[in-house]
C-alpha positions, 0 to 999 in steps of 0.5 A: 134609919141606917142600913146595916151596909151604913153601919158596917162601913162606919164599923170598919172606919173606926177599926180603921182609924183606932188601928192607925193609931195603935199601929199606923198608917196601914200602906207603909206598914204593908210596905215595910212588912213586904221588906220584912217578908222578902227578908225572910222568905230570901232563900225561898224567893225570885222576886220581892214581895210587894206591898199589896202581896202583904195585904193578899197574905193577910186576907188569906190568913184571916179566910184560913181563920174562918174555916176554923170557927166563927168568929165576927171580927175575922170577916170584919177583918178580911173586909178591911184588909180587902179595902186597904189591899185594893188601895194599895195595888191601885197606887202601885199600878198607877205608879208603875203606868207613870214610869 
């Protein structure tokens, strides 16, 4: 008997693996998107956007979508982006601490 939380974790793992096949490594993608967002927003920024901030922006988008109507996918994606962002941010902090 699987618990609901176990099922949710299995669904998240499958989605992450499927998206990795389709789009590549999320950590690399967050880094590239941070550079793209920084370029696009260049005139409005005083600093560059960091990869973990890309995850935060993606979470904001998903959270915003939940205010419009119910779609379970938005909540699943929000949870996945949260995990991804936590890992990216943790690595950024660890890297900074080593310098």
